[in-house]
Phi, psi and omega in degrees: 000143185277140173051179183300321183298309184284339173297335178293330191293321180298327180286314187276348182305315183289338178295318182297331182295336183271358182295133181290149181300331182293348181284346179233167181234167174086013178292143170283124185302130181063015179287161181259146173254020176297147183301145177231159181219146176275348183289151180289153174287160175292128179289143183239128179297148177271065181227169175300144183210161180227142180244132177247116182274129179261333179205143178227115179049043183278126181280136180292345182227142176289169180305331179276004178092349181289146179292148179216157179240155174270149183203169179166197176242119177285134177237127181302140180290121184295331182282348181228070181290151178281177000289151187255149174293326180196148172233128185236131173266127177242132180225131176229129184230139178235139180209148174218172181091213179244141180190157171282172164284140184234162177258150178215167180202167175219123176249138172231125180059030178084359179248141181274116180260350173210138173216126182195189179233180188245165167275140174286145177292164183237040175107204185292331179285126183300141172254131180242129177227144185223156169209156173234145182224133174285113181245025180302326181301337181267016187306329180301335179282345188255006186276344180214165179303133181218145175290148175226155179207132182201174177142185183250128178282094188241145180231137184240161176205186178294339179261312183267090192263350186296129176240129183274124177260118190245134170237123188226135182212155172247131178244129185251119182258122183292146178278149171214187185298324181277341182226073183291156176288133178284162172290128181231158179302145180281334181226133173235123184227129174290141178246105186281090181267120178298156180301149177253154179204172182303329177284332179225078183281353179231145174223144177238129177239158182258130173263116184240160173053043177283151178301149180271000184234037178295140173247332175206155184218141181219135179251120177263130187228130172243127183249133177224117179274157178230165179058232180297339180258010174299315171245073187302332184288351175264358177290147183251163176302152181307321183295324179289316179298320181290329181286338181230068188296339181269002185271352181069027182282137174281144188252195179079009180070182188250000179277127178225140173204158170249116178262155184229152174222143176250115182052038177088349179269128180303133183244001181111195185209165172232147173264189176213150177292147178283070181300140173234128183274168194289356172252005189281141176069285168220123185304327183289352173299331194247034178229114001261002179271119179280158170300159187296132174063026180293316185284329181226096189293139185284123175274165171241162184234143178237118181282115180258012183304323177302339179267359185301327179298330175283320189292344183264011186277001178086358181259168172287152179226148184257128175248119182250133179243134181222135169244113181208119006287161180217138183249339181197198185284147178227137170263127180245112179256122188224143173229141178256124179251127184233130166263141181238164180278118183281356184236005181214135182285335181222138171243171180211166180171194183198155169278125185252340181205138180210103176248018177293143181266142175298332183211143179293158173275119182235157179214139176229150175209147179213157181224122176290143174233180191302320183235026180170225183199155166248155182206161177228138175229131178227154179213146180217135174222132176224109184240149174213132179223152179213150177196174179222158176228138172264113186238179177294340177268004182107195181279129177243120177260136181232132176237130183240135176228151182212129176225129177235132177235120187232140175208139175222135170249130183226160179211130173238134181219181176056048179065028179087000183270354177234131182222142176224131178223146170230123188229136171238144184210113185232132178236134173234121179223152180212155175218127181229125177246131183232151170241105190068237179258009184256130176282123180260334172201149179204155175212145174223141183217128173239125180235137173229128186235068179284148176208140174232137181226131170234125185222141178224128168237031185298334180269015180285127175249304175202184186288358175251351181217105183196168169215122177249133181219133183210153174229132179230131170238120181225154181213161175222110179247119187227137173226126186222135174227123180235127178238127177226104185062231180277353184270134180225126181241126180239127177221151177190152179198158170235115185239125183233150170224126175237120191219146175232140178213149175221143180214128184218150173228146176226121182053038176084001181248132178295119183256339179207133179205099188205168178183167174208159183200161166227148176218145182215146176226127176225126181160228182236157170275188184284359172261001182083011180271146180300141181206140173209149177203146179225137182225138174237142180230153172218136174055035176079013179228148175288128179247342180201148177205148175206000000 
């Protein structure tokens, strides 16, 4: 959690869970406070299918309270041989009591196919939260028996008693004429990048035993900050933190990215969505509507195809990851996806152009005011790379471009106990592969991640006497077009969450615990079909939906 203010939230989150229902009004009688989402469910083909269960009511903690993970060997279902029209991961978790928000993951064959966080429980009544994820892209991991390991890293005590009960399964949908199997990467490999921190902002790992017939390469990256960088977008410029040393402000500014290099050559960077976990800022903000992508964190992708000509030379290669600026620890979860030539044992090629920057161009400015400061943070990255591959289909040229435009306006007042931020973050990236003058594959992606936060802990005295109040407006606007041969997939959506929460204690007794929110999704589902939904909540219950 960022700075002194947000460090309070993990402590007080469990306090709110104990507030009696009579302290608020407007509950739907016998209604559920289980999390809800405006986003569409994963579409499921109407074909024969098989389900492989990885965990059933698995407890996140052993009887002695120590954390534990579920594990085993995944075996492909014989009744549903691949290639598959779709593979879907389903996860349902139940928890009660008191607990923090926790992180979890699932690895199959050494690659992480899910990384996310949890909903905090809401007292003695069990809270159940679920998500489904299309994992068809990882099909190469499911073709033969592979070890798997997953679960939630949870810690318990006499106070924090919540234990997460997890049921996790993979369902394989058979392909048919109406539901053909999509083209998927031939190789999926986990890239184990050690955590980064201010003392070690860069890490280099070795890529070994890569196929000699790669035709394209893509790196999938999920970034999760910790400590002061858990909510990195609330960090202030170094000058502001230094000017108010007693305010507990997190420093290093608010611009974050992970940049990459292949054998020392800049390969570009990825940004990350401003994820907020279910205890973040004020816990009552996220009941029952969670912040966007909390349960299944959104990854970003970096097209490494211009480097494919290097990767097929039979030697080891170095992949370097750097987060700069960096304010605290970061977990970097990465998978390498490779397409290979099905008609040639070896391909060849070269990187022909690289204007990627090792580090984005950033600028900060601040102005002191009577009881705090205002500040501005901006960032810009413009990268372009090109390369070619000699394949069984001839020479394929690929050009990749990436542009990120970032800006944040912030204000801290009241001795650092009140903060307001407005942030815009837009990425436009494209990849085009051609054979001669003919486009053989292309993709374009535009992402916009605006967020506004207003937070006050001005009435904070100590952990028994305080009032936390916050408003968050966040959105995810995405437009994607992918063309592969004659196949063209178009997706897009505008997803918003607007939430208010308050939590207070007086003389150790919870005196106020309330919130309300609206969330809306307008766009397409994962089949490209139109979809929209709107939900309104009051006092932790859904009151309207359409």
